[in-house]
C-alpha positions in Angstrom: 0.0 0.0 0.0 2.9 2.4 0.6 4.0 2.7 -3.0 0.4 3.4 -4.0 0.2 6.2 -1.4 3.5 7.7 -2.7 2.1 7.7 -6.2 -1.1 9.3 -5.0 0.8 11.9 -3.1 3.0 12.7 -6.1 0.0 13.0 -8.3 -1.7 15.3 -5.9 1.3 17.6 -5.7 1.7 17.7 -9.5 -2.0 18.5 -9.8 -1.7 21.3 -7.3 1.3 22.7 -9.1 -0.5 22.6 -12.4 -3.5 24.5 -10.9 -1.2 27.0 -9.2 0.7 27.6 -12.4 -2.5 28.1 -14.3 -3.7 30.6 -11.8 -0.5 32.5 -11.9 -0.6 32.5 -15.7 -4.3 33.7 -15.6 -3.3 36.6 -13.3 -0.3 37.6 -15.2 -2.0 37.3 -18.5 -5.1 39.3 -17.5 -3.2 41.7 -15.3 -0.9 42.7 -18.1 -4.0 43.8 -20.1 -5.5 45.9 -17.3 -2.6 48.2 -16.4 -4.6 51.2 -17.6 -8.2 51.6 -16.5 -10.4 54.3 -18.1 -13.6 55.3 -16.5 -15.9 57.9 -18.2 -19.3 59.3 -17.7 -21.2 62.5 -17.1 -21.9 64.6 -14.0 -25.4 66.1 -13.8 -27.4 68.1 -11.3 -29.9 66.0 -9.3 -33.5 66.9 -10.1 -36.7 64.9 -10.4 -37.4 66.8 -13.6 -35.1 65.4 -16.3 -35.2 68.7 -18.1 -33.5 70.3 -15.2 -30.7 67.7 -14.8 -28.1 70.2 -16.1 -24.5 69.3 -16.6 -22.0 70.2 -13.8 -19.0 71.9 -15.2 -15.5 71.5 -13.6 -16.5 68.9 -11.1 -13.3 67.2 -9.7 -13.4 63.5 -10.3 -11.0 61.2 -8.3 -10.5 57.6 -9.4 -8.6 55.6 -6.9 -7.4 52.0 -6.2 -5.7 51.7 -2.9 -3.0 54.4 -2.7 -3.1 55.0 -6.4 -5.4 57.7 -7.7 -6.1 59.8 -10.8 -7.9 63.2 -11.0 -9.9 64.5 -13.9 -12.4 67.4 -14.3 -15.8 67.5 -16.1 -16.1 69.8 -19.1 -19.1 72.2 -19.8 -21.2 69.2 -21.0 -20.5 67.4 -17.7 -18.4 64.7 -19.5 -15.4 63.3 -17.6 -12.8 60.7 -18.4 -10.4 59.4 -15.7 -7.5 57.1 -16.4 -5.8 55.1 -13.7 -2.5 53.3 -14.4 -2.3 50.4 -12.1 -2.7 46.6 -12.1 -6.4 45.8 -11.6 -7.6 42.2 -11.6 -11.1 41.2 -12.5 -13.7 42.0 -9.8 -11.5 44.6 -7.9 -13.4 47.6 -6.6 -12.4 51.1 -7.5 -13.5 54.3 -5.8 -15.0 57.3 -7.6 -15.3 60.6 -5.7 -17.0 63.7 -7.1 -16.6 67.2 -5.6 -17.7 70.7 -6.6 -18.0 73.8 -4.4 -21.8 74.2 -5.2 -22.7 70.6 -4.8 -22.6 67.9 -2.0 -19.8 65.4 -2.5 -20.7 62.1 -4.1 -19.0 58.7 -3.9 -19.3 55.6 -6.0 -17.7 52.1 -6.0 -17.3 50.4 -9.3 -16.1 46.9 -10.2 -13.8 46.6 -13.1 -11.9 44.0 -15.1 -14.7 42.2 -16.8 -15.4 43.1 -20.4 -18.9 44.1 -19.7 -17.8 46.7 -17.1 -14.8 48.2 -18.8 -16.8 50.2 -21.3 -19.7 51.2 -19.0 -20.8 54.8 -19.1 -21.5 56.2 -15.6 -24.1 58.9 -14.9 -23.6 60.7 -11.6 -26.2 63.1 -10.2 -25.0 65.5 -7.6 -27.3 67.4 -5.1 -26.9 71.1 -5.3 -26.2 73.0 -2.1 -29.2 75.3 -1.6 -28.6 79.0 -1.6 -29.1 80.9 1.7 -32.2 82.6 0.4 -34.1 81.3 -2.6 -34.8 84.1 -5.1 -38.4 82.9 -5.5 -39.1 83.4 -1.8 -37.7 87.0 -1.9 -40.4 89.5 -2.8 -37.7 92.1 -3.5 -36.0 90.0 -6.2 -35.7 91.6 -9.6 -37.9 90.4 -12.4 -36.1 89.5 -15.7 -38.7 89.2 -18.5 -39.2 89.5 -22.3 -35.9 88.0 -23.2 -34.6 87.7 -26.7 -31.2 86.7 -28.0 -29.6 88.9 -30.7 -26.6 87.9 -32.8 -25.0 88.7 -36.1 -23.9 86.3 -38.9 -21.4 87.7 -41.4 -21.5 86.1 -44.9 -19.1 86.6 -47.7 -20.7 87.2 -51.1 -19.4 87.9 -54.7 -21.2 90.2 -57.1 -20.6 90.0 -60.8 -19.4 93.4 -62.0 -18.2 92.7 -65.5 -16.1 90.5 -67.7 -12.7 90.5 -69.5 -12.0 89.3 -73.1 -8.5 89.3 -74.6 -6.7 87.6 -77.4 -3.0 86.5 -77.5 -0.8 84.5 -79.8 1.8 81.8 -79.8 4.2 82.8 -82.6 5.9 79.8 -84.2 6.9 78.3 -87.6 5.7 74.8 -88.4 7.7 71.7 -89.5 11.0 72.8 -88.0 12.8 69.9 -86.4 13.2 70.3 -82.7 16.8 69.0 -82.5 16.6 68.8 -78.7 15.7 72.5 -78.3 14.1 73.7 -75.0 10.6 73.7 -76.4 9.4 70.8 -78.5 6.1 69.1 -79.5 4.8 66.5 -77.1 6.3 63.7 -79.3 9.7 65.6 -79.3 9.9 66.0 -83.2 9.0 69.6 -83.9 10.2 73.0 -82.6 7.5 74.6 -80.4 6.8 78.1 -78.9 4.9 79.4 -75.9 2.1 81.9 -75.8 1.3 83.7 -72.5 -1.1 86.2 -71.1 -1.7 87.6 -67.5 -4.7 89.5 -66.1 -5.2 91.5 -62.9 -8.8 91.9 -61.6 -8.0 94.9 -59.4 -8.2 95.4 -55.6 -11.1 93.6 -54.0 -12.0 91.7 -57.2 -11.5 88.2 -58.4 -11.8 86.3 -61.7 -14.3 83.4 -62.0 -15.5 81.2 -64.8 -12.3 81.5 -66.9 -12.2 80.0 -70.4 -9.2 79.8 -72.7 -9.6 78.5 -76.3 -7.7 78.4 -79.6 -9.7 80.4 -82.2 -7.4 80.7 -85.2 -4.4 78.9 -86.8 -3.5 75.2 -86.5 -5.4 74.7 -83.3 -5.0 70.8 -83.4 -1.3 71.3 -82.8 -1.6 73.4 -79.7 -2.0 72.7 -76.0 -3.4 74.9 -73.2 -2.1 74.7 -69.6 -5.0 75.6 -67.2 -3.1 75.2 -64.0 -2.5 79.0 -63.5 -6.1 80.1 -63.9 -8.4 77.1 -63.1 -8.9 78.3 -59.5 -9.5 81.9 -60.3 -8.4 84.8 -58.1 -7.3 88.4 -58.5 -4.3 87.5 -60.7 -4.5 84.8 -63.3 -2.4 83.8 -66.3 -2.6 81.3 -69.1 0.1 79.5 -71.0 -0.2 77.7 -74.3 2.2 75.5 -76.4 2.2 75.6 -80.2 4.3 73.3 -82.4 3.0 74.3 -85.8 2.4 77.8 -87.4 1.3 80.8 -85.3 -2.0 80.3 -83.5 -4.4 82.8 -81.9 -6.0 82.2 -78.5 -8.9 83.8 -76.6 -9.2 84.2 -72.8 -12.5 85.1 -71.2 -13.2 85.7 -67.5 -16.0 87.1 -65.4 -15.0 89.7 -62.7 -16.6 89.5 -59.3 -16.3 91.9 -56.4 -16.0 90.2 -52.9 -17.9 91.7 -50.0 -19.1 90.9 -46.5 -22.7 91.3 -45.5 -23.9 91.3 -41.9 -27.3 89.8 -41.1 -28.9 90.4 -37.7 -30.8 87.4 -36.2 -33.1 87.1 -33.2 -34.3 84.0 -31.3 -36.1 83.3 -28.1 -34.4 81.0 -25.5 -36.0 78.1 -23.8 -36.6 78.2 -20.0 -36.3 75.4 -17.4 -36.8 76.7 -13.9 -34.1 79.3 -13.3 -32.1 78.4 -16.4 -32.4 79.6 -20.0 -30.9 77.7 -22.9 -30.3 78.6 -26.6 -28.1 77.4 -29.5 -26.3 79.5 -32.1 -24.3 78.7 -35.2 -20.5 78.8 -34.9 -20.4 81.7 -37.3 -22.3 84.0 -34.9 -20.8 87.3 -33.7 -21.8 90.0 -31.2 -24.1 87.9 -29.1 -26.3 89.9 -26.7 -29.5 89.4 -24.7 -32.3 91.9 -24.9 -34.4 91.8 -21.7 -36.5 93.9 -19.3 -35.3 94.1 -15.7 -38.2 95.3 -13.5 -39.9 96.7 -16.6 -36.9 98.6 -17.9 -35.7 97.5 -21.4 -31.9 96.8 -21.5 -29.4 95.2 -23.8 -26.7 92.9 -22.3 -23.8 92.0 -24.5 -22.4 88.6 -23.5 -18.8 89.3 -24.7 -16.0 86.7 -24.6 -16.3 86.3 -20.8 -20.1 85.5 -21.0 -20.8 88.1 -18.3 -24.3 89.0 -17.2 -25.1 90.9 -14.1 -28.2 88.8 -13.4 -27.1 85.3 -14.6 -24.1 83.0 -14.8 -23.5 81.7 -18.4 -21.5 78.8 -19.9 -21.1 77.7 -23.4 -19.8 74.6 -25.3 -19.4 73.7 -28.9 -21.1 70.6 -30.3 -19.2 67.9 -32.3 -22.1 67.0 -34.6 -22.4 67.9 -38.3 -24.2 71.1 -37.5 -21.3 72.6 -35.6 -23.2 74.8 -33.2 -22.6 76.5 -29.8 -24.8 75.7 -26.8 -25.4 78.5 -24.3 -26.8 78.0 -20.8 -27.5 80.9 -18.3 -28.6 80.4 -14.7 -30.1 83.2 -12.7 -28.1 84.6 -9.9 -29.6 85.1 -6.4 -31.9 88.1 -6.3 -33.5 87.6 -9.7 -36.3 85.6 -11.1 -38.0 85.0 -14.5 
């Protein structure tokens, strides 16, 4: 029986070693793929009305695993992306902490490592710290009413103011062997000559719809180079090659005057509680808000700092095909819509 027990013991030890080696290989293999953990999501204001769950800008997001941590900040849309460089095995818990001066801190634990959780999007809703005195409870608060957004869009335009017609020649004698001269026919047999013309549309003007054609002479033995005029512009030129007798060419072009027109646009913002929202094209300029404060009409230019005496405004650019700018203005204490 003793030899049998020895064989059984050896088999048990070998089996344990195989299992241990497999476990170590599993940890090393998977751990090497999880040295960098990325967690992303959005930070919103907590509100039972989903229309008032506004993004929280510049919230500090701390992602930590033990003594290792990474810090990120939410952008104007509330989006955040935190990346932690550490070895994280499947099922390990990471800590997420969110802080903002105007909101109560929020904490979250997440389990990472499995494929289903590595790409999860986290939506965090933070409770706003109430103001000392709500504006709606203060009868002396100022009324902001009859709001309208005003902005300007500048557009470039070109008006046709005339045309230009001019003839030019390529002077040459046909049937003269090239003999390796500087200008030859495309097949290299016959001596060739260039014809050239240049035009200036004048200050503030450009040429458009340019046409060059051979109108007289042995046109089948000529070639027109459009590279210097095909895109138009203030100054254009045309070059031709002639490898037979003298040929005559015609250049025609339309002259356009470039100008900039400013169009004033108005729109009405959308209100949710104490916040107004509106969207403008990226080409907008001179954004201002026309409003009445306690019945007095006023104009409030936003300017590059987005300053309003009665509201705090933020803006962000969208990444969609429309390429627009989203504005959000929240009333300051002491004002109400």
